[in-house]
VOGU-3710 file (C-alpha; in Angstrom, 3 decimals, decimal comma):
1> msnlkmdith> -10,001/-65,913/-48,692  -6,940/-64,971/-50,527  -8,986/-62,987/-52,899  -10,774/-61,214/-50,121  -7,882/-60,195/-48,577  -6,426/-58,680/-51,772  -9,988/-56,704/-52,030  -9,306/-55,290/-48,917  -5,678/-54,418/-49,055  -6,973/-52,826/-52,888
11> yfkgrrvilp> -9,569/-50,672/-50,950  -7,001/-49,417/-48,510  -4,483/-48,250/-51,049  -2,419/-45,264/-50,784  -4,523/-42,677/-52,555  -7,494/-43,413/-50,594  -5,734/-42,253/-47,546  -4,047/-39,034/-49,176  -7,044/-37,603/-50,805  -8,757/-36,976/-47,529
21> viiglavtlf> -5,733/-35,283/-46,285  -5,480/-32,991/-49,178  -9,098/-32,083/-49,404  -8,895/-31,324/-45,621  -5,653/-29,268/-45,644  -6,714/-27,358/-48,402  -9,945/-26,132/-47,226  -8,610/-25,652/-43,677  -5,674/-23,230/-45,289  -8,222/-21,694/-47,194
31> ivfwnfdgka> -10,666/-20,667/-44,305  -7,561/-19,874/-42,346  -6,227/-17,504/-44,913  -9,578/-15,929/-45,860  -10,277/-14,714/-42,229  -7,047/-14,814/-40,715  -6,648/-12,141/-37,734  -3,045/-12,002/-36,237  -4,544/-10,433/-33,051  -6,931/-13,074/-32,619
41> yqsinwsiys> -4,470/-15,715/-32,598  -2,034/-13,570/-30,244  -5,212/-12,977/-28,045  -4,748/-16,877/-27,029  -3,779/-17,069/-23,477  -2,556/-21,240/-23,128  -2,505/-22,224/-19,886  -2,104/-25,269/-17,419  -5,907/-25,564/-17,430  -5,744/-25,572/-21,693
51> slwlalsvlm> -3,292/-28,502/-21,642  -5,728/-30,117/-19,218  -8,842/-29,543/-21,364  -6,894/-30,685/-24,222  -5,849/-33,996/-22,282  -9,583/-34,474/-21,468  -10,568/-34,082/-25,231  -8,066/-36,905/-26,101  -9,403/-39,024/-23,187  -13,024/-38,215/-24,757
61> mvlrdlgymi> -11,584/-40,032/-28,092  -10,650/-43,304/-26,178  -13,839/-43,586/-24,313  -15,440/-43,273/-27,971  -13,681/-46,424/-29,275  -14,025/-47,895/-25,880  -17,799/-47,710/-26,384  -17,577/-49,048/-29,873  -15,518/-52,073/-28,691  -17,851/-52,848/-25,770
71> rlrllsdkel> -20,532/-52,575/-28,329  -18,736/-55,446/-30,612  -18,333/-57,445/-27,762  -21,970/-57,174/-26,564  -23,360/-58,247/-30,002  -21,101/-61,009/-30,743  -22,135/-62,320/-27,897  -18,045/-62,313/-26,554  -17,325/-64,241/-29,654  -15,037/-61,949/-30,437
81> nwrqcfeiai> -12,394/-60,892/-27,912  -10,944/-57,657/-26,772  -8,189/-57,411/-29,267  -10,461/-58,265/-32,218  -12,912/-55,841/-31,272  -10,223/-53,237/-30,852  -8,858/-53,964/-34,686  -12,292/-54,168/-36,326  -13,228/-50,707/-34,388  -10,060/-49,097/-35,562
91> lwefssaisp> -10,043/-50,344/-39,431  -14,313/-49,619/-39,558  -13,231/-46,042/-38,334  -10,467/-46,248/-41,038  -12,541/-47,223/-44,080  -15,080/-44,453/-42,822  -12,708/-41,909/-43,115  -11,574/-42,721/-46,632  -15,259/-43,436/-47,730  -17,789/-40,599/-48,735
101> savggtaval> -19,809/-39,857/-45,768  -23,153/-40,961/-47,493  -21,736/-44,369/-47,966  -19,631/-45,239/-44,863  -17,627/-48,247/-43,824  -20,134/-50,330/-43,504  -19,284/-52,975/-46,413  -15,742/-52,983/-45,853  -16,601/-53,662/-42,000  -18,590/-57,107/-43,545
111> vimaqekmkt> -15,572/-58,141/-45,240  -13,252/-57,218/-42,076  -15,655/-59,194/-39,666  -15,612/-62,350/-42,334  -12,361/-62,612/-41,771  -12,354/-63,548/-38,034  -13,951/-66,909/-38,551  -17,753/-65,727/-38,366  -20,492/-67,117/-40,000  -21,328/-64,398/-42,750
121> grttaivlvt> -25,041/-64,221/-41,812  -24,025/-63,498/-38,120  -21,534/-61,151/-39,459  -24,348/-59,441/-41,694  -26,489/-59,318/-38,454  -23,855/-57,775/-36,296  -22,995/-54,752/-38,723  -26,555/-53,976/-39,460  -27,358/-53,853/-35,641  -24,555/-51,556/-35,163
131> slldeiffil> -25,814/-49,454/-37,844  -29,244/-49,298/-36,577  -28,116/-48,484/-33,019  -26,092/-45,687/-34,375  -29,314/-44,388/-36,692  -31,541/-44,829/-33,406  -29,160/-42,670/-31,454  -29,501/-39,685/-34,023  -33,296/-40,362/-34,541  -33,996/-40,082/-30,721
141> mvpvvfmvig> -31,649/-37,201/-29,860  -32,572/-34,739/-32,347  -35,879/-34,047/-30,971  -34,664/-34,236/-27,143  -32,177/-31,676/-28,412  -34,470/-29,584/-30,436  -36,859/-29,303/-27,323  -33,840/-28,321/-24,838  -32,212/-25,803/-26,839  -34,595/-24,888/-29,192
151> fdnafpafdi> -34,791/-25,272/-32,976  -33,827/-22,084/-33,827  -30,219/-22,122/-31,510  -29,561/-25,585/-33,278  -28,899/-23,721/-36,642  -26,395/-21,025/-36,612  -26,425/-17,786/-39,064  -23,459/-18,735/-41,525  -21,283/-15,338/-41,666  -17,895/-16,526/-42,608
161> srlervfnaa> -16,991/-13,837/-44,903  -18,577/-14,034/-48,248  -18,678/-18,231/-48,177  -22,255/-17,613/-46,938  -23,217/-17,009/-50,602  -22,954/-20,598/-50,887  -23,685/-21,819/-47,249  -26,234/-19,859/-45,293  -28,612/-21,144/-42,568  -31,561/-21,979/-45,135
171> nlkvffwtgy> -29,126/-24,135/-47,336  -27,932/-25,902/-43,952  -31,610/-26,803/-43,093  -32,066/-28,003/-46,344  -29,069/-30,526/-45,992  -30,029/-31,687/-42,391  -33,585/-32,339/-43,090  -32,148/-34,207/-46,011  -29,848/-36,277/-43,987  -32,273/-36,947/-41,208
181> sillgytlfl> -35,108/-38,060/-43,592  -32,437/-40,508/-44,887  -31,866/-41,544/-41,818  -35,496/-41,990/-40,956  -35,922/-43,950/-43,882  -33,011/-46,373/-43,656  -33,350/-46,934/-39,856  -37,230/-48,064/-40,568  -35,879/-50,276/-43,374  -33,434/-52,106/-40,877
191> livlllrpqi> -36,140/-52,624/-38,495  -38,384/-54,177/-41,107  -35,400/-56,637/-42,741  -33,519/-57,262/-39,895  -35,649/-57,630/-36,666  -39,501/-57,555/-37,943  -39,282/-59,473/-41,158  -35,820/-61,031/-41,585  -37,428/-63,710/-44,139  -38,027/-60,797/-46,244
201> tqrliiwifs> -34,283/-60,328/-46,588  -33,728/-64,290/-47,018  -36,059/-64,383/-50,045  -34,526/-61,042/-51,684  -30,984/-62,541/-51,239  -32,185/-65,869/-52,732  -33,731/-63,858/-55,853  -30,705/-61,683/-56,192  -28,231/-64,839/-56,445  -30,805/-66,622/-58,890
211> lpllrkwrwn> -29,758/-63,868/-61,578  -27,717/-65,044/-64,473  -24,357/-63,354/-63,449  -24,743/-64,298/-59,961  -25,987/-68,073/-60,175  -22,915/-69,392/-59,238  -22,982/-68,228/-55,881  -26,568/-69,220/-55,231  -25,585/-72,115/-52,856  -23,494/-69,882/-50,610
221> srewardlvv> -25,871/-67,233/-50,775  -28,816/-69,683/-49,400  -26,604/-70,503/-46,415  -25,459/-66,886/-45,880  -29,337/-65,896/-45,848  -30,417/-68,799/-43,457  -27,688/-67,476/-41,161  -28,745/-64,073/-41,130  -32,170/-65,216/-40,413  -31,069/-67,245/-37,204
231> sakefrdknf> -28,960/-64,396/-36,143  -31,625/-61,827/-36,798  -34,021/-64,013/-34,670  -31,599/-64,118/-31,890  -31,346/-60,340/-31,709  -34,932/-60,280/-31,712  -35,194/-62,840/-28,839  -32,664/-60,514/-26,591  -34,092/-59,154/-23,571  -34,121/-55,459/-22,459
241> nfwlkafgat> -31,327/-55,427/-20,502  -29,251/-56,670/-23,546  -30,373/-53,700/-25,689  -29,887/-51,425/-22,892  -26,370/-52,271/-22,788  -25,789/-52,020/-26,716  -27,376/-48,735/-26,554  -25,891/-47,259/-23,729  -22,523/-48,185/-25,431  -23,765/-46,523/-28,444
251> flswtarylm> -24,762/-43,409/-26,432  -21,015/-43,541/-24,826  -19,536/-43,437/-28,045  -21,362/-40,638/-29,649  -21,469/-38,553/-26,464  -17,864/-38,517/-26,083  -17,345/-37,890/-29,629  -19,151/-34,742/-28,860  -18,077/-33,755/-25,516  -14,337/-33,925/-27,404
261> vnclmlafgp> -14,973/-30,532/-28,824  -16,446/-29,053/-25,859  -13,176/-30,212/-23,922  -11,507/-28,923/-26,923  -13,182/-25,130/-26,595  -12,761/-25,124/-23,415  -8,770/-25,281/-23,913  -9,116/-21,724/-25,581  -11,678/-20,141/-22,852  -15,039/-20,481/-20,971
271> vsdhlivygr> -17,869/-21,808/-22,980  -21,220/-20,061/-22,844  -23,893/-22,770/-23,576  -22,219/-26,231/-23,538  -25,656/-27,943/-24,404  -26,077/-25,629/-27,626  -22,349/-26,836/-28,681  -23,274/-30,436/-28,076  -26,531/-30,077/-29,906  -25,322/-28,139/-32,815
281> qlvmwiilmv> -22,531/-30,933/-33,262  -25,609/-33,545/-33,598  -27,120/-31,669/-36,487  -23,473/-31,444/-37,914  -23,059/-34,708/-38,142  -26,055/-35,165/-39,700  -25,270/-32,749/-42,478  -21,900/-34,523/-42,828  -23,868/-37,909/-43,400  -24,639/-36,432/-46,882
291> avtpggsgva> -21,519/-35,281/-47,583  -19,844/-36,713/-50,881  -16,418/-36,173/-49,635  -14,148/-38,996/-47,795  -14,743/-38,796/-44,271  -16,519/-35,405/-45,083  -13,236/-33,735/-45,755  -13,538/-30,078/-46,704  -17,491/-30,220/-45,470  -16,228/-30,526/-41,772
301> eiifpaflge> -13,921/-27,767/-41,971  -16,641/-25,564/-43,388  -19,087/-26,097/-41,321  -17,213/-26,261/-37,957  -16,600/-22,336/-37,814  -20,146/-21,670/-38,963  -21,821/-23,668/-36,072  -19,125/-23,431/-33,128  -17,343/-20,086/-34,275  -19,451/-18,026/-32,131
311> flpekeisgg> -18,656/-19,804/-28,921  -14,720/-19,138/-28,984  -13,295/-16,066/-27,573  -12,478/-14,925/-30,915  -14,401/-16,260/-34,135  -11,225/-15,804/-36,311  -9,477/-18,440/-34,460  -12,281/-21,224/-35,540  -10,695/-22,015/-38,796  -7,442/-23,324/-36,725
321> vaflwrilsy> -9,683/-24,842/-33,949  -11,608/-26,945/-36,892  -7,922/-28,002/-37,953  -7,361/-28,962/-34,348  -10,796/-30,861/-34,269  -9,784/-32,989/-36,942  -6,107/-33,651/-35,882  -7,828/-35,010/-32,786  -10,872/-36,812/-34,072  -10,023/-37,698/-37,607
331> ypyliagsii> -6,261/-38,022/-38,777  -5,512/-40,316/-36,007  -7,814/-42,935/-37,553  -5,913/-42,488/-40,940  -2,656/-42,973/-39,183  -3,616/-45,728/-36,922  -5,759/-47,904/-39,538  -2,668/-47,608/-41,826  -0,449/-49,315/-38,889  -3,122/-51,553/-37,775
341> lpiwlrrirk> -3,874/-53,033/-41,174  -0,586/-54,982/-42,097  -0,383/-56,348/-38,260  -4,250/-57,662/-38,517  -3,790/-59,026/-42,261  -0,651/-60,815/-40,641  -2,610/-62,396/-37,940  -5,416/-63,245/-40,035  -2,545/-65,087/-42,460  -0,771/-66,598/-39,654
351> rnatkgl> -3,991/-67,999/-38,679  -5,256/-69,453/-42,006  -1,698/-71,105/-42,638  -1,675/-72,804/-39,340  -5,018/-74,065/-40,250  -4,258/-75,057/-43,593  -6,828/-72,509/-45,140
//
């Protein structure tokens, strides 16, 4: 157990937190100064309504995390209390924020939840089901969005000065379909190995840990594989109402994440088409999922003005709004995670010390 804690602390070391901040700030400053127009920023008319929309955007982020917590409590059959769900949700987001978007924080989430004294196989099943629900949301919502707003409206004409030489509408579509194909493949993989044929996963785990370098953990791996199969079968036997609640919590989290941007943009002026703003964010996040920078830093700041700049009163302020978007939706998890991690570790160590572990 102590070695596992050291690994967690090592993963969350300072430079992993600082790197995405440096990348994000550097790209933001580049975009803001590249397209700076003093008159555009002076035209911003901040009012009491602007403050209210900004407050609502913060509320959307709270609802986003609440949805994560509800889902964790539901998937754990209330074995995790609300405090544990809150800490796990924040640390999961923290690990995702400092990991390449293409990788995410799933592996770290497994380690974090394992510290909560849940069986390793059950922990694995919960994390994989969580990922599965997220992927299903994207797989289902993309065709719905395309039907509602139209395929062409989901993609912008990338015309931010000379950056269009690198990023243009054609490139964005390639990135999108690459990400969507990966999501579709991963979703099918999770459905097969977790819910349809968990025995395949059991055999694979046992085979992997029978290799010479991993053989010393083979007995623990067998227990892990058995627990995973048992938990997978439990999830497979859940009724429709359970899955409806789980997907509802997933829908709440992602929709609140997107509506936060709608509220943020309303702080600067009226938005002509909220459905297109929502739909383009869905496309944006799929593109960000194939980004190789921590938390999509740099890439997010570039594509935000391209996708949503035209819906602002002045497109020239889109770089500044993108920075505010990241301040509200990304950087708080770097700060909150840095605060909660030592508190969480102290609680785990105190509990283990009390039990003599």
